[in-house]
C-alpha positions, -999 to +999 in steps of 0.1 A: -221-023+143-213-036+110-199-070+115-188-097+098-179-079+066-144-066+074-119-075+091-096-054+116-063-072+116-031-051+120-032-015+131-032+011+106-027+038+125+008+026+129+014+016+093+002+051+081+026+069+109+054+047+099+046+056+058+041+091+071+081+090+085+091+074+054+077+099+033+091+126+051+127+110+046+123+106+010+110+139+003+140+152+020+160+128+002+142+141-031+150+176-022+186+172-015+191+149-049+164+163-071+163+128-086+132+119-108+129+085-092+130+096-054+105+119-060+082+093-079+097+070-044+083+100-021+052+102-045+042+062-038+051+062-001+028+091+002+000+073-013+006+043+010+003+069+037-028+083+026-043+045+020-034+036+057-050+069+069-082+063+049-084+026+064-079+037+100-103+066+098-129+042+082-124+015+108-125+043+138-157+055+120-170+016+121-159+009+154-177+041+169-146+054+182-149+086+164-187+089+158-219+073+162-231+061+129-265+051+117-267+017+107-277+027+069-244+047+068-224+020+077-221-001+045-214+032+024-185+043+049-169+010+048-173+006+010-158+042+006-131+037+033-118+003+019-121+015-019-099+045-010-076+022+009-072-005-021-069+020-048-043+042-033-025+014-019-024-001-058-014+031-075+014+032-050+027-004-055+021+001-092+047+034-091+071+013-067+073-013-093+076+009-122+107+023-101+122-006-093+119-023-126+126+008-146+092+010-165+092+041-180+060+034-205+030+050-186+008+027-206+022+000-190+013+013-158-018+023-166-024-016-179-016-028-145-036-006-128-067-014-156-061-053-151-061-049-113-099-037-112-114-071-126-091-089-101-107-073-073-144-070-087-147-107-100-133-119-066-159-135-041-134-118-014-120-085-014-095-093+013-078-123-002-081-107-038-060-075-021-037-092-001-028-116-028-024-089-052-003-067-028+021-097-018+025-106-053+033-065-060+054-068-031+073-098-039+083-084-072+093-050-056+114-066-029+131-089-054+144-054-072+156-040-037+173-073-032+191-070-068+200-034-059+213-048-026+234-072-043+251-048-066+256-018-043+260-032-008+255-003+014+234-001+047+208+019+034+200-003+003+195-035+029+174-013+052+152-009+022+149-043+008+142-057+040+119-030+049+096-041+016+104-078+026+087-072+061+057-060+045+056-087+016+058-110+045+030-090+063+009-098+033+012-133+037+005-133+073-028-117+064-037-140+037-034-172+063-054-154+092 
């Protein structure tokens, strides 16, 4: 078994299912409204769904739930699965930051993504880097949804803000484990 280099905290299958359900709801909202912003929200939740499924499948393979994996392939499966998980999550977070902070310049989004790569590669711990950077991104997203809730004060804006606040706190919880 590929021990010691990964941490099986949380339940990525549950996170993937929840993200998938949010994607379906946001897609229905996009179809009803046709708003570009809702379309980007749907895209970001879809990417988060793929991110969590990537991690779930990787964890299942490494735990030998799905298939017995030769030792030589464990590192490759781990690397591929977790790189996919991390990159898809960060692209989703960048899209969310752009829509919540009304950033329309795609070059700024590209700059955000390009600055993440060295942060992860130069880190001594991909785990700490990922959850720290995720916490920062989600804190900005949560702050934007909080401001939105303060302006409109309706139930749906409160639920969105609370959802992102919980995601932000989950990242902090992963860091202190």
